[in-house]
C-alpha positions in Angstrom: 5.0 22.6 -0.2 4.1 19.3 -1.9 4.1 16.3 0.4 4.3 12.8 -1.0 3.2 9.8 1.0 5.1 6.8 -0.2 4.1 3.4 0.8 6.9 0.8 1.1 6.0 -2.2 -1.0 7.2 -5.6 -2.0 6.2 -8.2 -4.5 4.6 -11.5 -3.5 3.9 -14.5 -5.7 0.2 -15.3 -6.3 -1.7 -17.8 -8.5 -4.0 -16.1 -10.9 -7.7 -16.8 -10.4 -8.7 -14.8 -13.4 -7.1 -13.2 -16.5 -4.8 -10.4 -15.4 -2.2 -8.3 -17.4 1.4 -7.6 -16.5 1.8 -3.9 -15.9 5.4 -4.0 -17.3 5.1 -5.9 -20.6 1.3 -6.2 -21.1 1.5 -10.0 -21.2 -1.7 -11.8 -20.4 -1.5 -14.0 -17.2 -4.0 -16.8 -17.5 -5.9 -18.5 -14.6 -3.6 -20.9 -12.8 -0.4 -19.1 -13.7 2.0 -17.5 -11.1 2.5 -13.8 -11.1 3.8 -11.3 -8.6 1.5 -8.7 -7.0 2.6 -5.6 -5.2 1.7 -5.4 -1.4 2.4 -2.8 1.2 5.1 -3.8 3.8 3.6 -1.9 6.8 0.5 -0.4 5.3 -2.4 -1.8 3.4 -2.2 -1.4 -0.4 -5.7 -1.8 -2.0 -5.8 -4.6 -4.6 -7.2 -2.1 -7.2 -4.0 -0.1 -7.2 -1.5 -3.0 -6.6 0.6 -3.6 -9.7 0.9 -7.1 -11.1 4.0 -8.4 -12.9 4.4 -11.7 -14.9 7.0 -14.2 -13.8 9.1 -13.5 -16.9 9.5 -9.8 -16.0 10.1 -10.7 -12.3 12.8 -13.2 -13.3 14.4 -10.9 -15.8 14.4 -7.6 -13.9 13.9 -8.5 -10.2 11.7 -6.9 -7.5 13.9 -3.9 -6.9 14.1 -2.7 -10.5 10.4 -3.4 -11.2 9.2 -1.4 -8.2 11.6 1.4 -8.7 11.2 1.6 -12.5 7.4 1.9 -12.3 7.5 4.8 -9.7 9.9 6.8 -11.9 7.8 6.7 -15.0 
């Protein structure tokens, strides 16, 4: 029996300190720009696996669709 442990997540706005790339559209997010980073609601989600989305994708699709769409791919 396969058991999957899902961590409930949300997206929080952050200011980029270094160049990062949007996981959805591959747009470069330059230092000083706002992006949205995935964070665990009740559990810690390590920053190395936390997904990052640019503000354009966040505004266009919203948190619910971005988080759901990535988990179904």
